[in-house]
Biotite code that builds the C-alpha atoms (Angstrom):
import biotite.structure as struc

atoms = struc.array([
    struc.Atom([7.193, 25.060, 13.649], chain_id="A", res_id=1, res_name="UNK", atom_name="CA", element="C"),
    struc.Atom([7.432, 22.033, 15.888], chain_id="A", res_id=2, res_name="UNK", atom_name="CA", element="C"),
    struc.Atom([5.168, 23.511, 18.568], chain_id="A", res_id=3, res_name="UNK", atom_name="CA", element="C"),
    struc.Atom([2.281, 24.824, 16.304], chain_id="A", res_id=4, res_name="UNK", atom_name="CA", element="C"),
    struc.Atom([-0.186, 22.072, 15.608], chain_id="A", res_id=5, res_name="UNK", atom_name="CA", element="C"),
    struc.Atom([-1.649, 21.354, 11.994], chain_id="A", res_id=6, res_name="UNK", atom_name="CA", element="C"),
    struc.Atom([-4.614, 19.741, 10.577], chain_id="A", res_id=7, res_name="UNK", atom_name="CA", element="C"),
    struc.Atom([-2.467, 16.867, 9.462], chain_id="A", res_id=8, res_name="UNK", atom_name="CA", element="C"),
    struc.Atom([-0.716, 15.878, 12.624], chain_id="A", res_id=9, res_name="UNK", atom_name="CA", element="C"),
    struc.Atom([-3.128, 12.961, 13.324], chain_id="A", res_id=10, res_name="UNK", atom_name="CA", element="C"),
    struc.Atom([-2.420, 11.556, 9.884], chain_id="A", res_id=11, res_name="UNK", atom_name="CA", element="C"),
    struc.Atom([1.348, 11.773, 10.441], chain_id="A", res_id=12, res_name="UNK", atom_name="CA", element="C"),
    struc.Atom([1.193, 10.265, 13.661], chain_id="A", res_id=13, res_name="UNK", atom_name="CA", element="C"),
    struc.Atom([-0.875, 7.285, 12.256], chain_id="A", res_id=14, res_name="UNK", atom_name="CA", element="C"),
    struc.Atom([1.560, 7.006, 9.327], chain_id="A", res_id=15, res_name="UNK", atom_name="CA", element="C"),
    struc.Atom([4.701, 7.044, 11.321], chain_id="A", res_id=16, res_name="UNK", atom_name="CA", element="C"),
    struc.Atom([3.343, 5.355, 14.606], chain_id="A", res_id=17, res_name="UNK", atom_name="CA", element="C"),
    struc.Atom([4.482, 8.100, 17.045], chain_id="A", res_id=18, res_name="UNK", atom_name="CA", element="C"),
    struc.Atom([3.544, 11.615, 18.269], chain_id="A", res_id=19, res_name="UNK", atom_name="CA", element="C"),
    struc.Atom([4.820, 14.656, 16.105], chain_id="A", res_id=20, res_name="UNK", atom_name="CA", element="C"),
    struc.Atom([7.228, 15.602, 18.858], chain_id="A", res_id=21, res_name="UNK", atom_name="CA", element="C"),
    struc.Atom([8.934, 12.195, 18.758], chain_id="A", res_id=22, res_name="UNK", atom_name="CA", element="C"),
    struc.Atom([8.805, 12.188, 14.993], chain_id="A", res_id=23, res_name="UNK", atom_name="CA", element="C"),
    struc.Atom([10.985, 15.230, 14.877], chain_id="A", res_id=24, res_name="UNK", atom_name="CA", element="C"),
    struc.Atom([13.503, 13.596, 17.355], chain_id="A", res_id=25, res_name="UNK", atom_name="CA", element="C"),
    struc.Atom([13.495, 10.493, 15.107], chain_id="A", res_id=26, res_name="UNK", atom_name="CA", element="C"),
    struc.Atom([14.142, 12.539, 12.131], chain_id="A", res_id=27, res_name="UNK", atom_name="CA", element="C"),
    struc.Atom([17.372, 13.756, 13.448], chain_id="A", res_id=28, res_name="UNK", atom_name="CA", element="C"),
    struc.Atom([18.899, 10.298, 13.544], chain_id="A", res_id=29, res_name="UNK", atom_name="CA", element="C"),
    struc.Atom([21.486, 9.561, 10.750], chain_id="A", res_id=30, res_name="UNK", atom_name="CA", element="C"),
    struc.Atom([19.402, 6.680, 9.574], chain_id="A", res_id=31, res_name="UNK", atom_name="CA", element="C"),
    struc.Atom([16.067, 8.409, 9.695], chain_id="A", res_id=32, res_name="UNK", atom_name="CA", element="C"),
    struc.Atom([13.851, 7.618, 6.589], chain_id="A", res_id=33, res_name="UNK", atom_name="CA", element="C"),
    struc.Atom([13.781, 10.042, 3.883], chain_id="A", res_id=34, res_name="UNK", atom_name="CA", element="C"),
    struc.Atom([10.051, 9.874, 3.814], chain_id="A", res_id=35, res_name="UNK", atom_name="CA", element="C"),
    struc.Atom([9.894, 10.962, 7.516], chain_id="A", res_id=36, res_name="UNK", atom_name="CA", element="C"),
    struc.Atom([12.132, 13.854, 6.850], chain_id="A", res_id=37, res_name="UNK", atom_name="CA", element="C"),
    struc.Atom([10.182, 14.963, 3.834], chain_id="A", res_id=38, res_name="UNK", atom_name="CA", element="C"),
    struc.Atom([6.863, 14.584, 5.681], chain_id="A", res_id=39, res_name="UNK", atom_name="CA", element="C"),
    struc.Atom([8.133, 16.695, 8.547], chain_id="A", res_id=40, res_name="UNK", atom_name="CA", element="C"),
    struc.Atom([9.549, 19.461, 6.176], chain_id="A", res_id=41, res_name="UNK", atom_name="CA", element="C"),
    struc.Atom([5.905, 19.533, 4.560], chain_id="A", res_id=42, res_name="UNK", atom_name="CA", element="C"),
    struc.Atom([4.481, 19.688, 7.922], chain_id="A", res_id=43, res_name="UNK", atom_name="CA", element="C"),
    struc.Atom([6.441, 22.762, 8.700], chain_id="A", res_id=44, res_name="UNK", atom_name="CA", element="C"),
    struc.Atom([5.258, 24.449, 5.527], chain_id="A", res_id=45, res_name="UNK", atom_name="CA", element="C"),
    struc.Atom([1.662, 23.575, 6.384], chain_id="A", res_id=46, res_name="UNK", atom_name="CA", element="C"),
    struc.Atom([1.996, 24.994, 9.829], chain_id="A", res_id=47, res_name="UNK", atom_name="CA", element="C"),
    struc.Atom([3.179, 28.376, 8.417], chain_id="A", res_id=48, res_name="UNK", atom_name="CA", element="C"),
    struc.Atom([0.349, 28.382, 5.717], chain_id="A", res_id=49, res_name="UNK", atom_name="CA", element="C"),
    struc.Atom([-2.330, 27.561, 8.201], chain_id="A", res_id=50, res_name="UNK", atom_name="CA", element="C"),
    struc.Atom([-1.027, 30.198, 10.644], chain_id="A", res_id=51, res_name="UNK", atom_name="CA", element="C"),
    struc.Atom([-1.338, 32.918, 7.934], chain_id="A", res_id=52, res_name="UNK", atom_name="CA", element="C"),
    struc.Atom([-4.797, 31.669, 7.061], chain_id="A", res_id=53, res_name="UNK", atom_name="CA", element="C"),
    struc.Atom([-5.946, 31.821, 10.790], chain_id="A", res_id=54, res_name="UNK", atom_name="CA", element="C"),
    struc.Atom([-4.378, 35.380, 11.035], chain_id="A", res_id=55, res_name="UNK", atom_name="CA", element="C"),
    struc.Atom([-6.000, 36.755, 7.775], chain_id="A", res_id=56, res_name="UNK", atom_name="CA", element="C"),
    struc.Atom([-9.314, 35.170, 8.611], chain_id="A", res_id=57, res_name="UNK", atom_name="CA", element="C"),
    struc.Atom([-9.142, 36.826, 12.114], chain_id="A", res_id=58, res_name="UNK", atom_name="CA", element="C"),
    struc.Atom([-8.267, 40.090, 10.560], chain_id="A", res_id=59, res_name="UNK", atom_name="CA", element="C"),
    struc.Atom([-11.205, 39.988, 8.200], chain_id="A", res_id=60, res_name="UNK", atom_name="CA", element="C"),
    struc.Atom([-13.678, 39.010, 11.025], chain_id="A", res_id=61, res_name="UNK", atom_name="CA", element="C"),
    struc.Atom([-12.270, 41.771, 13.248], chain_id="A", res_id=62, res_name="UNK", atom_name="CA", element="C"),
    struc.Atom([-12.602, 44.487, 10.457], chain_id="A", res_id=63, res_name="UNK", atom_name="CA", element="C"),
    struc.Atom([-16.271, 43.323, 9.533], chain_id="A", res_id=64, res_name="UNK", atom_name="CA", element="C"),
    struc.Atom([-17.603, 42.614, 12.995], chain_id="A", res_id=65, res_name="UNK", atom_name="CA", element="C"),
    struc.Atom([-21.206, 43.800, 13.556], chain_id="A", res_id=66, res_name="UNK", atom_name="CA", element="C"),
    struc.Atom([-19.994, 46.156, 16.512], chain_id="A", res_id=67, res_name="UNK", atom_name="CA", element="C"),
    struc.Atom([-17.264, 47.610, 14.510], chain_id="A", res_id=68, res_name="UNK", atom_name="CA", element="C"),
    struc.Atom([-17.343, 51.255, 13.284], chain_id="A", res_id=69, res_name="UNK", atom_name="CA", element="C"),
    struc.Atom([-18.542, 51.781, 9.574], chain_id="A", res_id=70, res_name="UNK", atom_name="CA", element="C"),
    struc.Atom([-15.871, 54.338, 9.232], chain_id="A", res_id=71, res_name="UNK", atom_name="CA", element="C"),
    struc.Atom([-13.199, 51.884, 9.682], chain_id="A", res_id=72, res_name="UNK", atom_name="CA", element="C"),
    struc.Atom([-14.232, 49.538, 6.840], chain_id="A", res_id=73, res_name="UNK", atom_name="CA", element="C"),
    struc.Atom([-12.001, 49.921, 3.785], chain_id="A", res_id=74, res_name="UNK", atom_name="CA", element="C"),
    struc.Atom([-12.616, 48.289, 0.361], chain_id="A", res_id=75, res_name="UNK", atom_name="CA", element="C"),
    struc.Atom([-8.750, 48.403, -0.390], chain_id="A", res_id=76, res_name="UNK", atom_name="CA", element="C"),
    struc.Atom([-8.020, 46.564, 2.924], chain_id="A", res_id=77, res_name="UNK", atom_name="CA", element="C"),
    struc.Atom([-10.451, 43.986, 2.397], chain_id="A", res_id=78, res_name="UNK", atom_name="CA", element="C"),
    struc.Atom([-9.396, 43.627, -1.244], chain_id="A", res_id=79, res_name="UNK", atom_name="CA", element="C"),
    struc.Atom([-5.757, 43.058, -0.055], chain_id="A", res_id=80, res_name="UNK", atom_name="CA", element="C"),
    struc.Atom([-7.001, 40.764, 2.852], chain_id="A", res_id=81, res_name="UNK", atom_name="CA", element="C"),
    struc.Atom([-8.698, 38.845, 0.162], chain_id="A", res_id=82, res_name="UNK", atom_name="CA", element="C"),
    struc.Atom([-5.592, 38.459, -2.025], chain_id="A", res_id=83, res_name="UNK", atom_name="CA", element="C"),
    struc.Atom([-3.516, 37.504, 1.106], chain_id="A", res_id=84, res_name="UNK", atom_name="CA", element="C"),
    struc.Atom([-5.980, 34.997, 2.001], chain_id="A", res_id=85, res_name="UNK", atom_name="CA", element="C"),
    struc.Atom([-6.187, 33.391, -1.546], chain_id="A", res_id=86, res_name="UNK", atom_name="CA", element="C"),
    struc.Atom([-2.409, 33.103, -1.484], chain_id="A", res_id=87, res_name="UNK", atom_name="CA", element="C"),
    struc.Atom([-2.406, 31.634, 1.919], chain_id="A", res_id=88, res_name="UNK", atom_name="CA", element="C"),
    struc.Atom([-5.059, 29.127, 0.952], chain_id="A", res_id=89, res_name="UNK", atom_name="CA", element="C"),
    struc.Atom([-3.177, 28.277, -2.126], chain_id="A", res_id=90, res_name="UNK", atom_name="CA", element="C"),
    struc.Atom([0.151, 27.409, -0.084], chain_id="A", res_id=91, res_name="UNK", atom_name="CA", element="C"),
    struc.Atom([-1.961, 25.410, 2.310], chain_id="A", res_id=92, res_name="UNK", atom_name="CA", element="C"),
    struc.Atom([-3.566, 23.427, -0.450], chain_id="A", res_id=93, res_name="UNK", atom_name="CA", element="C"),
    struc.Atom([-0.214, 22.844, -2.075], chain_id="A", res_id=94, res_name="UNK", atom_name="CA", element="C"),
    struc.Atom([1.351, 21.459, 1.189], chain_id="A", res_id=95, res_name="UNK", atom_name="CA", element="C"),
    struc.Atom([-1.752, 19.288, 1.936], chain_id="A", res_id=96, res_name="UNK", atom_name="CA", element="C"),
    struc.Atom([-1.562, 17.801, -1.686], chain_id="A", res_id=97, res_name="UNK", atom_name="CA", element="C"),
    struc.Atom([2.085, 16.999, -1.436], chain_id="A", res_id=98, res_name="UNK", atom_name="CA", element="C"),
    struc.Atom([1.897, 15.555, 2.013], chain_id="A", res_id=99, res_name="UNK", atom_name="CA", element="C"),
    struc.Atom([-1.150, 13.517, 1.041], chain_id="A", res_id=100, res_name="UNK", atom_name="CA", element="C"),
    struc.Atom([0.848, 12.210, -2.027], chain_id="A", res_id=101, res_name="UNK", atom_name="CA", element="C"),
    struc.Atom([3.783, 11.342, 0.144], chain_id="A", res_id=102, res_name="UNK", atom_name="CA", element="C"),
    struc.Atom([1.665, 9.527, 2.728], chain_id="A", res_id=103, res_name="UNK", atom_name="CA", element="C"),
    struc.Atom([-0.174, 7.497, 0.118], chain_id="A", res_id=104, res_name="UNK", atom_name="CA", element="C"),
    struc.Atom([2.948, 6.467, -1.681], chain_id="A", res_id=105, res_name="UNK", atom_name="CA", element="C"),
    struc.Atom([4.346, 4.951, 1.467], chain_id="A", res_id=106, res_name="UNK", atom_name="CA", element="C"),
    struc.Atom([3.752, 1.100, 2.142], chain_id="A", res_id=107, res_name="UNK", atom_name="CA", element="C"),
    struc.Atom([1.077, 0.375, 4.934], chain_id="A", res_id=108, res_name="UNK", atom_name="CA", element="C"),
    struc.Atom([2.587, 0.324, 8.516], chain_id="A", res_id=109, res_name="UNK", atom_name="CA", element="C"),
    struc.Atom([2.493, -3.407, 8.614], chain_id="A", res_id=110, res_name="UNK", atom_name="CA", element="C"),
    struc.Atom([4.730, -3.798, 5.580], chain_id="A", res_id=111, res_name="UNK", atom_name="CA", element="C"),
    struc.Atom([7.155, -1.503, 7.010], chain_id="A", res_id=112, res_name="UNK", atom_name="CA", element="C"),
    struc.Atom([7.811, -3.724, 10.200], chain_id="A", res_id=113, res_name="UNK", atom_name="CA", element="C"),
    struc.Atom([11.383, -4.783, 10.588], chain_id="A", res_id=114, res_name="UNK", atom_name="CA", element="C"),
    struc.Atom([11.790, -8.249, 8.893], chain_id="A", res_id=115, res_name="UNK", atom_name="CA", element="C"),
    struc.Atom([15.071, -9.981, 8.520], chain_id="A", res_id=116, res_name="UNK", atom_name="CA", element="C"),
    struc.Atom([16.815, -9.463, 5.333], chain_id="A", res_id=117, res_name="UNK", atom_name="CA", element="C"),
    struc.Atom([16.932, -12.478, 3.013], chain_id="A", res_id=118, res_name="UNK", atom_name="CA", element="C"),
    struc.Atom([19.307, -12.831, 0.064], chain_id="A", res_id=119, res_name="UNK", atom_name="CA", element="C"),
    struc.Atom([18.203, -14.771, -2.862], chain_id="A", res_id=120, res_name="UNK", atom_name="CA", element="C"),
    struc.Atom([21.699, -16.023, -3.847], chain_id="A", res_id=121, res_name="UNK", atom_name="CA", element="C"),
    struc.Atom([22.506, -19.486, -5.070], chain_id="A", res_id=122, res_name="UNK", atom_name="CA", element="C"),
    struc.Atom([24.289, -21.671, -2.388], chain_id="A", res_id=123, res_name="UNK", atom_name="CA", element="C"),
    struc.Atom([27.664, -22.942, -3.611], chain_id="A", res_id=124, res_name="UNK", atom_name="CA", element="C"),
    struc.Atom([29.023, -26.375, -2.698], chain_id="A", res_id=125, res_name="UNK", atom_name="CA", element="C"),
    struc.Atom([32.580, -27.460, -3.196], chain_id="A", res_id=126, res_name="UNK", atom_name="CA", element="C"),
    struc.Atom([33.062, -30.881, -4.851], chain_id="A", res_id=127, res_name="UNK", atom_name="CA", element="C"),
    struc.Atom([36.450, -32.500, -5.165], chain_id="A", res_id=128, res_name="UNK", atom_name="CA", element="C"),
    struc.Atom([37.300, -33.416, -8.857], chain_id="A", res_id=129, res_name="UNK", atom_name="CA", element="C"),
    struc.Atom([37.153, -37.271, -9.321], chain_id="A", res_id=130, res_name="UNK", atom_name="CA", element="C"),
    struc.Atom([40.312, -39.097, -8.341], chain_id="A", res_id=131, res_name="UNK", atom_name="CA", element="C"),
    struc.Atom([42.365, -40.552, -10.855], chain_id="A", res_id=132, res_name="UNK", atom_name="CA", element="C"),
    struc.Atom([43.047, -44.326, -10.153], chain_id="A", res_id=133, res_name="UNK", atom_name="CA", element="C"),
    struc.Atom([46.741, -44.886, -9.914], chain_id="A", res_id=134, res_name="UNK", atom_name="CA", element="C"),
    struc.Atom([48.146, -48.585, -10.159], chain_id="A", res_id=135, res_name="UNK", atom_name="CA", element="C"),
    struc.Atom([50.710, -49.599, -7.717], chain_id="A", res_id=136, res_name="UNK", atom_name="CA", element="C"),
    struc.Atom([54.035, -49.155, -9.347], chain_id="A", res_id=137, res_name="UNK", atom_name="CA", element="C"),
    struc.Atom([53.119, -46.865, -11.993], chain_id="A", res_id=138, res_name="UNK", atom_name="CA", element="C"),
    struc.Atom([54.024, -43.199, -12.099], chain_id="A", res_id=139, res_name="UNK", atom_name="CA", element="C"),
    struc.Atom([51.130, -40.829, -12.818], chain_id="A", res_id=140, res_name="UNK", atom_name="CA", element="C"),
    struc.Atom([51.316, -39.160, -16.113], chain_id="A", res_id=141, res_name="UNK", atom_name="CA", element="C"),
    struc.Atom([52.257, -35.458, -16.330], chain_id="A", res_id=142, res_name="UNK", atom_name="CA", element="C"),
    struc.Atom([49.728, -33.074, -17.493], chain_id="A", res_id=143, res_name="UNK", atom_name="CA", element="C"),
    struc.Atom([50.878, -30.212, -19.883], chain_id="A", res_id=144, res_name="UNK", atom_name="CA", element="C"),
])
């Protein structure tokens, strides 16, 4: 479904900063962000749903065209097309909702810029223990 365009391609390109074709290439990398992989999975589902919506719409338009034969009209066929259209629109709506939620939950592009990692660990410094003063000619005491 990479080659099929969707209504959300511009939003994906804006969110991830590259054309959709490049995003698919980026998603193949072992260190690809999970959000990108999920967004492209949702995009693939959306492409299928939108393709079906268009196909059903065109079929309904063709069967109800003004220059069509009245004898070719079928209430049963239109009923089935209406049910198929409802299912396709529900699928599209679900994909749009999930994709929108994913894109909204991502940090803004400026916050995702690569920054050096900083660790907040205390710095340790080595300090020698105080030196015991030893008088010349005396033997230091042994410690148990």
